[in-house]
C-alpha positions in Angstrom: 118.5 -13.5 0.2 121.3 -15.4 -1.9 119.8 -17.9 -4.1 123.1 -18.5 -5.7 124.9 -20.9 -3.8 127.7 -19.7 -5.1 127.8 -16.8 -3.8 126.5 -17.2 -0.2 128.3 -16.5 2.6 129.4 -19.0 4.9 128.1 -19.9 8.1 130.7 -20.3 10.4 130.9 -21.0 14.3 131.1 -21.8 17.1 133.7 -19.4 17.6 136.4 -19.2 21.0 138.6 -22.0 22.8 137.6 -25.7 22.1 135.5 -27.1 24.5 134.3 -30.4 23.9 130.7 -30.4 25.7 129.6 -26.9 24.0 131.0 -27.7 20.9 129.6 -31.6 20.5 126.4 -29.8 21.4 126.6 -26.6 19.3 127.2 -28.8 16.3 124.6 -31.6 17.6 121.5 -29.4 17.6 123.4 -26.9 14.2 121.2 -29.3 12.3 122.7 -30.6 9.3 124.3 -28.9 6.4 124.0 -25.7 8.7 127.5 -24.9 9.2 130.2 -24.3 6.8 133.0 -23.8 8.9 134.1 -24.6 12.5 136.2 -22.7 13.8 138.0 -21.8 17.3 140.8 -19.9 18.8 144.0 -21.2 19.4 146.5 -18.6 21.4 148.4 -21.8 23.0 151.9 -19.8 24.2 150.0 -18.0 26.8 150.0 -13.8 27.7 152.0 -11.6 25.9 153.8 -10.1 28.6 155.1 -13.9 29.9 159.2 -14.3 29.5 158.9 -17.5 28.7 156.8 -17.2 25.2 160.7 -17.2 23.1 161.3 -20.6 25.6 157.7 -21.9 24.6 158.7 -21.2 20.5 161.8 -23.0 20.4 160.4 -26.3 22.6 159.7 -29.1 20.2 157.8 -30.9 23.5 155.3 -27.5 24.2 155.0 -27.2 20.6 153.5 -30.6 20.5 150.4 -30.1 23.4 148.0 -28.7 21.2 147.6 -31.3 19.1 145.2 -32.9 21.3 143.0 -29.6 20.9 143.2 -29.7 16.7 142.5 -33.8 17.0 139.6 -33.2 19.4 138.0 -30.6 16.8 138.9 -32.9 13.6 136.8 -35.6 16.0 133.9 -33.9 16.9 133.3 -32.9 13.3 133.5 -36.5 12.1 131.0 -37.3 14.6 128.6 -34.3 14.1 129.1 -32.5 10.8 131.0 -34.1 8.8 130.3 -32.0 5.9 131.8 -28.9 7.4 135.7 -28.1 7.7 137.7 -27.1 10.9 139.0 -23.6 10.8 141.7 -21.7 13.4 139.8 -18.7 13.0 141.7 -16.4 14.8 145.4 -17.1 16.3 148.0 -14.9 17.6 150.0 -17.5 19.5 150.0 -15.7 22.3 146.9 -13.4 24.0 147.0 -9.7 25.0 148.6 -8.3 21.3 151.5 -10.8 21.3 154.1 -11.9 22.7 156.4 -8.4 23.7 159.8 -8.6 21.6 158.8 -12.5 20.0 156.5 -12.2 17.9 157.3 -10.0 14.7 160.4 -11.8 14.9 161.9 -14.5 13.3 161.8 -16.6 16.3 157.5 -16.5 15.8 158.3 -18.6 13.0 158.9 -21.8 14.8 155.6 -21.6 16.4 153.5 -20.2 13.3 155.1 -22.7 10.6 154.9 -25.6 12.9 151.1 -24.4 13.4 150.1 -24.6 9.8 151.8 -27.7 9.6 150.5 -29.3 12.2 146.4 -27.8 11.7 146.8 -29.7 7.6 148.0 -33.0 9.4 144.8 -32.7 11.1 142.1 -31.9 8.6 142.0 -28.1 9.1 141.0 -26.3 6.0 141.2 -22.4 7.3 144.3 -21.2 9.6 143.5 -17.1 9.9 146.4 -15.3 11.6 145.6 -12.8 14.0 147.0 -9.9 13.0 147.9 -8.1 9.5 148.1 -5.3 11.8 148.0 -4.4 14.7 149.3 -5.8 18.1 152.9 -7.3 18.7 151.6 -10.2 16.5 151.0 -8.6 13.7 152.7 -9.5 9.8 153.3 -6.2 9.1 155.2 -3.4 11.0 152.6 -1.2 12.8 154.0 1.6 12.6 155.8 1.4 8.9 153.8 -1.3 7.4 157.0 -3.0 6.5 156.7 -6.3 6.2 157.9 -8.7 9.5 159.1 -12.4 9.0 156.0 -14.4 9.3 154.2 -12.7 6.4 157.7 -13.9 4.3 156.9 -17.2 6.2 153.0 -17.2 5.0 153.8 -16.2 1.5 156.4 -19.3 0.7 154.0 -21.5 2.5 151.8 -20.0 -0.1 154.4 -20.1 -2.9 155.0 -24.0 -2.3 152.9 -26.2 -0.4 149.8 -28.0 -2.0 146.4 -28.5 -0.3 147.2 -32.0 -0.1 148.8 -33.5 2.8 151.3 -36.1 3.2 152.2 -38.1 5.8 156.2 -38.2 7.3 158.3 -38.5 10.0 161.6 -39.1 11.0 163.8 -40.8 14.1 166.1 -37.7 14.0 166.1 -35.4 17.1 162.6 -33.6 18.3 164.5 -30.0 17.7 163.8 -30.9 13.6 160.3 -30.3 12.7 159.0 -31.4 9.2 155.7 -31.4 7.2 155.4 -32.4 3.7 152.3 -31.7 1.1 152.1 -32.3 -2.8 154.3 -29.5 -4.4 151.6 -26.3 -5.3 150.8 -26.2 -8.8 153.4 -28.6 -10.5 154.7 -31.9 -9.7 156.5 -33.1 -7.3 156.5 -32.9 -2.7 157.6 -30.0 -1.3 158.8 -30.0 2.4 159.0 -27.5 5.5 162.4 -28.5 7.7 161.9 -26.3 11.2 165.3 -26.3 13.3 164.2 -25.2 16.3 167.7 -26.3 17.6 170.8 -23.3 19.0 173.3 -25.4 17.9 172.4 -28.8 15.5 172.4 -28.4 12.1 170.8 -31.3 9.9 171.2 -33.4 6.8 168.2 -35.4 5.2 169.1 -37.8 2.9 166.4 -39.5 0.9 165.9 -42.7 -0.5 163.8 -45.5 -0.8 163.2 -47.9 1.6 163.0 -51.4 0.9 162.2 -52.3 4.1 159.1 -50.0 4.4 155.5 -51.8 5.5 157.4 -55.0 4.2 157.6 -54.6 0.3 158.9 -52.1 -1.6 157.3 -48.3 -1.3 154.6 -47.2 -3.7 156.5 -43.5 -4.4 159.1 -43.0 -6.9 162.0 -41.1 -5.8 164.7 -40.2 -8.7 166.9 -37.3 -7.7 168.1 -36.2 -11.6 166.2 -33.0 -10.8 167.6 -29.8 -8.7 166.2 -29.5 -6.2 164.0 -25.9 -5.1 165.2 -24.9 -1.8 164.4 -21.8 0.5 166.4 -21.3 3.3 165.1 -18.6 5.9 167.6 -17.8 8.7 167.6 -14.9 10.8 170.0 -11.5 10.5 173.1 -12.2 12.6 171.6 -15.1 13.5 169.7 -13.4 16.2 166.1 -15.1 16.5 164.7 -12.2 17.7 165.9 -10.1 14.5 162.8 -9.2 12.6 164.8 -9.1 9.2 164.6 -13.0 7.6 167.2 -13.8 4.7 166.2 -15.8 2.0 169.1 -17.9 0.9 171.7 -15.6 2.9 169.9 -12.2 1.3 167.5 -9.8 3.6 164.1 -10.1 2.3 163.6 -5.5 1.8 161.0 -3.9 -0.1 162.4 -2.7 -3.0 162.4 0.8 -3.8 159.3 1.2 -5.0 158.0 -0.3 -2.1 157.6 -3.8 -4.0 157.8 -7.6 -2.0 160.6 -8.7 -3.0 160.9 -11.7 -5.8 161.3 -15.4 -3.7 163.8 -17.2 -5.6 165.1 -20.3 -4.4 168.3 -21.9 -4.9 168.7 -25.1 -7.4 170.8 -27.8 -5.9 171.8 -31.5 -6.7 168.8 -33.7 -6.7 171.6 -36.6 -4.7 172.9 -34.3 -2.2 171.7 -34.1 1.5 169.3 -31.5 2.4 171.1 -29.3 4.5 168.9 -27.8 7.4 171.2 -25.0 9.9 170.3 -24.5 13.1 168.0 -21.9 14.1 166.4 -22.2 10.6 163.5 -22.2 8.5 163.3 -24.8 4.9 161.2 -25.2 2.4 162.4 -28.0 -0.2 160.4 -29.2 -3.5 161.8 -31.9 -5.0 159.7 -32.8 -8.7 160.9 -35.7 -8.8 159.4 -37.7 -6.8 156.1 -39.1 -7.5 154.2 -39.6 -4.7 150.6 -41.7 -5.8 148.6 -39.0 -3.9 150.2 -36.1 -5.8 149.7 -37.7 -9.2 
């Protein structure tokens, strides 16, 4: 039916919530080179009518709990289906149509972008958000079809984060989440910083750690070029707002209903990166030369 391998549809499975016995059995029985994408669903925030959803998306310790599932799926693929890739084939965070009064607001970006960063670390190839329209977790307003904040978060991720994942850690507050990839299309690296703290801002300095691994670092950071920064904040500081600001300007459709251009602000490359309370920032450094990105 599909003689050309380039036009053959992908074979995906098994779907549903991860269960070790079921997934191991399924992959072992499916045969060599059959499954292209090993799929599973994520609704780790619980039912949408749970008032704790808004607190869970701000809790770094709760957000981290799901990492074991991503590890387990990745390990199952390594053992039984190394030719395939891990997919989150459905995820709306909170089931039963998403978190009421939460999933279509700025606050949900804490969970969503953290998920994109976390799954990338554990070698997931695809993340399918539930849903474009319909339910509280829709990326578009279900009545007006105006983009909700997570729509712009997804656009920025696609714009600045490349496909190669870098290892990054910090020794500061657990309420500051950080992920890094090679930059999209051009040279350099990109970060996403997620500040879950209501009251604390952070300043991040970049420098050569000469004690890293007992010797000189394998990367090179010059700081001569201006950084490209995209800071997302909620309108009036209210994380339950459905209006998101980019570098202080509300993201709104044009009169002709076009998506606004997502422009960065340019910052002196040698100055610290400032991450305000209750914000998300995408930062690209063009003259940070990491071997993995060459």
